[in-house]
N, C-alpha and C positions, 0 to 999 in steps of 0.2 A: 503493499499500499504505499502510495507516495505521500509524502508530508507536505502539507501546505504552508507556504511563507508568504508574508506579505509582500507586495510589490515593491514597497520602501526597502525591506531587509534584502530583497533580491538584488535590487539595484546597487545598495551599498556592498554586499558581498561580491557582486561582479566588479565593482570599481577597485575594491581592494585586493582581488585576484589579479586584475590587470596591472595595478600599481606594484605589487609584489613581483610579477613577472617581469614587468618592465625594469624594475631595479636589478633583479637577477641577471637578466641578459645584458643590461648596461655594464655591469661588472665583468661578466664572462667575456663580452664581445667588444670592449673598449676599443682594442687596438684594430678591430676589423671594420670599423666606419660603422657601427651599429647606429641606426637612427630612428628606430621605433618597432613596435609590434602591432599587429592586427590579430585579434581573437574572433573566430567564428564558431559559434555553437550550432550543431545540427543534431537532430534526433539520434544519429548513429555515432557520432564523433565529435570531437572538438579539434578544430583546425588553428594552429599558431602560426602565422605568418611573419617572419623575421625580414625587417627591412633593413639592408646594409649595403653599403657602397662596394665591398670587397667580398662577394658572395662565395668565392671559391675558398677564402680563408675559413668562412663560417662552415662551409661544407666539410672542409678537411680532405685529408687524402682517402679516396675511394669512400667518401661519405662517413668515415669514421667519427669525425667531430660532431656532425649533426645527430648521428645516432645516440653519442655519449650525451649530448644536451637533451635529447628526447627521453632518454632513461632517467636523467637527474629532474627533469620537469615532472614525469609521471610519479616519480617517488616523492618529491616535493610537495606536490599539489594532489596527490592522491587519485591520479587517474587509473582506472584499469588498463591493462597493457594493450588491449584491443582498441581502446578508445582514442588513443593519442598515437598519431603516426607522422611520418615525415614524407614529403614529396619532393622529388627533384626535378 
C-alpha cells in the first residue's frame, strides 16, 4: 500500500534530494566542468542527467567512472538497482 504524503512535503523532499545530489556531483566532478543536473522521474525509473563540459572525463575509460557514480548514487539515495541506470 502506498503511503500518501502532502504535496508540500513531496515538493520539499524532491528539492532536498536535488540539492544533495547537486552538492555531491559538484564535489565529485568539479574538475570535469560540471555545470548542473537534471532529474526525471518516471513510473519505472529515475533518470539523472549530468550536464558537463568534458563528458569523456565524466564517463571515464570504458564507462567505468559513470558506473561507479551510479553505484554511489544508488547506495547514497536508496534507489533499488533496477531503478537507476546510465545511458551513453
